[in-house]
N, C-alpha and C positions, 0 to 999 in steps of 0.2 A: 141713607146716603148711598149714592151709586159707587160701585167699585171701579177701580182703575186698573190699568195694565200693571202698575206698581204693586197693587194688592195681589194680583195673580202671581207675579214674580216672587213675592214674599212667601206665599204658600208653597210654590214649587221649590224655592230655596230650602225651606224648612222640612218639607215632607217627601219630596219626590227626587230632587236632584242628587242627594247623597247616595241613594241606591243606584241610580243610573251611572253616576260617576265612578262608583266602585267597579262597574262592569265596562268602563271605558267609553261611556256614552253621555248624552245630555239632551235636554229639551230646550228649544228656543220658542219664545212667544212671538209669533209673527203678526198677531192682531187680536183685537177684542171688539166685538160688536154687541154693545149693551142692549140694543133693541131686540135682538134675537137670542141673546145669552150665549153666543157662540165664541169660543176661544179657538184661534187658529194657531197651530203649533207645528214645529218641525223637529223630528228626532235627528240628532247628529252624532258623529263619532261612531262607535260600535253599534249604537242603537239604530242608526240610519239604515243599515243594510241587514239588520237582524230579522230572521223569519218570524220572531215573536213580537215584532214592533207593533202590530195592530193590537195585540193583546195588552202590551205595555200601555198603549194609548188609552184603551178602554178601562182596564182593571187598575191601573196605577194613576195615570195623569188625570183622566176624566173623573174617576170615582173620588179621588182626593180633592180636586177642585170643587166638585159638587158638595162634598161634605163640609168644606170650610167656607165656601162662598155660594150662598143660596141663589144668587143671580145667574150663576153658570148653569146653562141647560145642556150644552154639548161641547165636545172638543173634536175638532176636525184637523186632519193632517193637510199640509200644503206643500 
């Protein structure tokens, strides 16, 4: 069964957002492209201007989504 944006949001809600929100930030899903396995996201709040935002995207958001949703191949900022 193909995953949906709702599936992505659920993983983020359970595994990523609590940590980001503790630091005053969050992540928004801007799009999901099933053909390429690409999730488009935007870091907001304190995360938006943080110098560590690229690492947060790769080490937290992308890694977690790939672990829980095998269809996700990459996460890109928009």
